[in-house]
Every structure is written in structure tokens, then in C-alpha cells.
DRENMARVEX-771993 format. One record per residue (C-alpha): residue number from 1; residue in three letters; x, y, z. Coordinates in nm, 3 decimals. Example, Ala and Ser with C-alpha at 12.3 -4.5 7.8 and 13.67 -1.06 7.14 Angstrom:
DRENMARVEX-771993
ROVEX / k / r / X / Y / Z
ROVEX / 1 / ALA / 1.230 / -0.450 / 0.780;
ROVEX / 2 / SER / 1.367 / -0.106 / 0.714;
END
This chain:
DRENMARVEX-771993
ROVEX / k / r / X / Y / Z
ROVEX / 1 / UNK / -0.014 / 0.009 / 0.008;
ROVEX / 2 / UNK / 0.113 / 0.363 / -0.065;
ROVEX / 3 / UNK / 0.168 / 0.650 / 0.198;
ROVEX / 4 / UNK / 0.062 / 0.959 / 0.090;
ROVEX / 5 / UNK / 0.122 / 1.235 / 0.394;
ROVEX / 6 / UNK / 0.184 / 0.971 / 0.658;
ROVEX / 7 / UNK / -0.168 / 0.801 / 0.549;
ROVEX / 8 / UNK / -0.158 / 0.469 / 0.393;
ROVEX / 9 / UNK / -0.377 / 0.410 / 0.097;
ROVEX / 10 / UNK / -0.626 / 0.062 / 0.168;
ROVEX / 11 / UNK / -0.907 / -0.052 / 0.388;
ROVEX / 12 / UNK / -0.967 / 0.249 / 0.652;
ROVEX / 13 / UNK / -0.966 / 0.151 / 0.988;
ROVEX / 14 / UNK / -1.026 / 0.319 / 1.360;
ROVEX / 15 / UNK / -0.589 / 0.366 / 1.297;
ROVEX / 16 / UNK / -0.608 / 0.517 / 0.984;
ROVEX / 17 / UNK / -0.895 / 0.740 / 1.037;
ROVEX / 18 / UNK / -0.698 / 0.891 / 1.312;
ROVEX / 19 / UNK / -0.356 / 0.882 / 1.115;
ROVEX / 20 / UNK / -0.573 / 1.095 / 0.834;
ROVEX / 21 / UNK / -0.765 / 1.335 / 1.082;
ROVEX / 22 / UNK / -0.431 / 1.469 / 1.208;
ROVEX / 23 / UNK / -0.243 / 1.476 / 0.870;
ROVEX / 24 / UNK / -0.545 / 1.744 / 0.775;
ROVEX / 25 / UNK / -0.571 / 1.896 / 1.110;
ROVEX / 26 / UNK / -0.133 / 1.979 / 1.101;
ROVEX / 27 / UNK / -0.248 / 2.175 / 0.764;
ROVEX / 28 / UNK / -0.614 / 2.341 / 0.805;
ROVEX / 29 / UNK / -0.650 / 2.564 / 1.151;
ROVEX / 30 / UNK / -1.010 / 2.496 / 1.083;
ROVEX / 31 / UNK / -0.972 / 2.145 / 1.132;
ROVEX / 32 / UNK / -0.747 / 2.200 / 1.409;
ROVEX / 33 / UNK / -0.971 / 2.386 / 1.621;
ROVEX / 34 / UNK / -1.253 / 2.094 / 1.512;
ROVEX / 35 / UNK / -1.097 / 1.787 / 1.610;
ROVEX / 36 / UNK / -0.957 / 1.939 / 1.936;
ROVEX / 37 / UNK / -1.346 / 2.040 / 2.022;
ROVEX / 38 / UNK / -1.513 / 1.753 / 1.936;
ROVEX / 39 / UNK / -1.242 / 1.429 / 1.828;
ROVEX / 40 / UNK / -1.235 / 1.250 / 1.590;
ROVEX / 41 / UNK / -1.536 / 1.199 / 1.354;
ROVEX / 42 / UNK / -1.688 / 0.806 / 1.424;
ROVEX / 43 / UNK / -1.630 / 0.546 / 1.147;
ROVEX / 44 / UNK / -1.900 / 0.434 / 1.027;
ROVEX / 45 / UNK / -1.828 / 0.071 / 0.940;
ROVEX / 46 / UNK / -2.055 / -0.117 / 0.693;
ROVEX / 47 / UNK / -2.057 / -0.468 / 0.552;
ROVEX / 48 / UNK / -1.804 / -0.452 / 0.247;
ROVEX / 49 / UNK / -2.013 / -0.579 / -0.077;
ROVEX / 50 / UNK / -2.196 / -0.434 / -0.346;
ROVEX / 51 / UNK / -2.503 / -0.371 / -0.125;
ROVEX / 52 / UNK / -2.281 / -0.135 / 0.088;
ROVEX / 53 / UNK / -2.177 / 0.050 / -0.275;
ROVEX / 54 / UNK / -2.515 / 0.098 / -0.380;
ROVEX / 55 / UNK / -2.626 / 0.215 / -0.056;
ROVEX / 56 / UNK / -2.376 / 0.469 / -0.008;
ROVEX / 57 / UNK / -2.440 / 0.560 / -0.346;
ROVEX / 58 / UNK / -2.812 / 0.624 / -0.288;
ROVEX / 59 / UNK / -2.733 / 0.807 / 0.016;
ROVEX / 60 / UNK / -2.509 / 1.039 / -0.202;
ROVEX / 61 / UNK / -2.764 / 1.095 / -0.417;
ROVEX / 62 / UNK / -3.054 / 1.184 / -0.184;
ROVEX / 63 / UNK / -3.149 / 1.220 / 0.173;
ROVEX / 64 / UNK / -3.143 / 0.950 / 0.400;
ROVEX / 65 / UNK / -3.483 / 0.805 / 0.420;
ROVEX / 66 / UNK / -3.497 / 0.859 / 0.029;
ROVEX / 67 / UNK / -3.228 / 0.613 / 0.012;
ROVEX / 68 / UNK / -3.368 / 0.387 / 0.223;
ROVEX / 69 / UNK / -3.687 / 0.380 / 0.069;
ROVEX / 70 / UNK / -3.533 / 0.344 / -0.330;
ROVEX / 71 / UNK / -3.288 / 0.009 / -0.169;
ROVEX / 72 / UNK / -3.626 / -0.108 / -0.012;
ROVEX / 73 / UNK / -3.804 / -0.090 / -0.360;
ROVEX / 74 / UNK / -3.497 / -0.270 / -0.534;
ROVEX / 75 / UNK / -3.472 / -0.550 / -0.290;
ROVEX / 76 / UNK / -3.852 / -0.586 / -0.350;
ROVEX / 77 / UNK / -3.837 / -0.596 / -0.714;
ROVEX / 78 / UNK / -3.517 / -0.745 / -0.768;
ROVEX / 79 / UNK / -3.514 / -0.976 / -0.426;
ROVEX / 80 / UNK / -3.165 / -0.871 / -0.366;
ROVEX / 81 / UNK / -2.903 / -0.600 / -0.427;
ROVEX / 82 / UNK / -2.669 / -0.836 / -0.620;
ROVEX / 83 / UNK / -2.486 / -0.699 / -0.950;
ROVEX / 84 / UNK / -2.676 / -1.059 / -1.141;
ROVEX / 85 / UNK / -3.013 / -0.939 / -0.994;
ROVEX / 86 / UNK / -2.971 / -0.596 / -1.095;
END
């Protein structure tokens, strides 16, 4: 895995998140203040896989509630969120 600014690329874990947050805070005063006041952001761990990818894409496009409704409709229509079913 390659390292950029001391951050190793690959699967993100709590340690990697903290390293990345500290690297960003070191170059941005506003982020430094936010980190000091609130600590690092939580790592929202999700199961790896296609369904998670679809969920993330939906959540970026519409509200969380709409994304969940769309995902449920997709599951109802296809029987599951799998590449071969969509």
C-alpha cells in the first residue's frame, strides 16, 4: 500500500482514520480546532460488498430516508441487491 502524507491507502480502520484526521488538521487550522473541540469523527463501519456500494451511492444522491426507501424498493423488485440481479 502506498503512503501519502504519512497516510497508508487501503481499508480504513480506526487507526487509519485518526492518522488521516491528524494529517489534515496539521495543514488546516479550522480542522485543528474542530478536532480539539469534538475529537475525530466516528468511523461508520459497514459490511463490504455491492449492497453497501449501492447504499452509499443512493445516500449521496438523495436524503437518507429516500435512499432507504429506494433500496427497499430495489430489493422488493429484484429479490436482493446483487450485481447479477440488477
